[in-house]
N, C-alpha and C positions, 0 to 999 in steps of 0.2 A: 065770938070771933072764930072764922073758919080757919082752916090749916093755912090756906093761902095768903091770908091777910095778916100772917102773925111775921114778926121781923125773923131773920136767919138767927139762930143760936149760937153758941162759940164755938160749935163743932163745924162751922164753916170753914173750911180750908183755904177760900180765896182771899188774898192780902189785898188791901184796898191800893187800889189804883191811885198814882201818882198826878197831879196835874201834868198836863202835858203828854203823857204815854199814849193816850189816845190818838192825838193827833200826829204823834210820829209813827203810829201803826197804821192809821188812814193813808199817811203821806207817803207811806212804803208801798201802798197798792194802787197810788195814782203815778201815773208817767207825767213828771212835772218840768223833765228836760225837754226843753224844745227840739233840741236835734234828736232826740230818740223817738220823740211823737213825730217828726218829718219822715224821718226812716220807716217808721210803722205806717204811714199812712201811704208812701210810696209803695212799700211792699203790699199793703191792700189792693192799691189800683194795680200794679203789675198782673196780680192774682186774678182779680176780676176781669182784665183784660184777656188775659191765658183762658179763662174759663168761657169768655164769650167769644173769641177765637174756636175753641174747641166744638161750643155749641152751635156755630154758623155750618159746619160741616155736616151736623146732621140734617 
């Protein structure tokens, strides 16, 4: 058995992950708030319009 196929030993400092912990971590990275998502979309659209207007002058 190679070193990579062996189970980690007791020296592994990581604590076991509790059920639901991973989901909470992933939810924190996702913009689930519809109002916030809409505001971000509006900001992106305004930024693109501004860039487009600047590019026309060239």
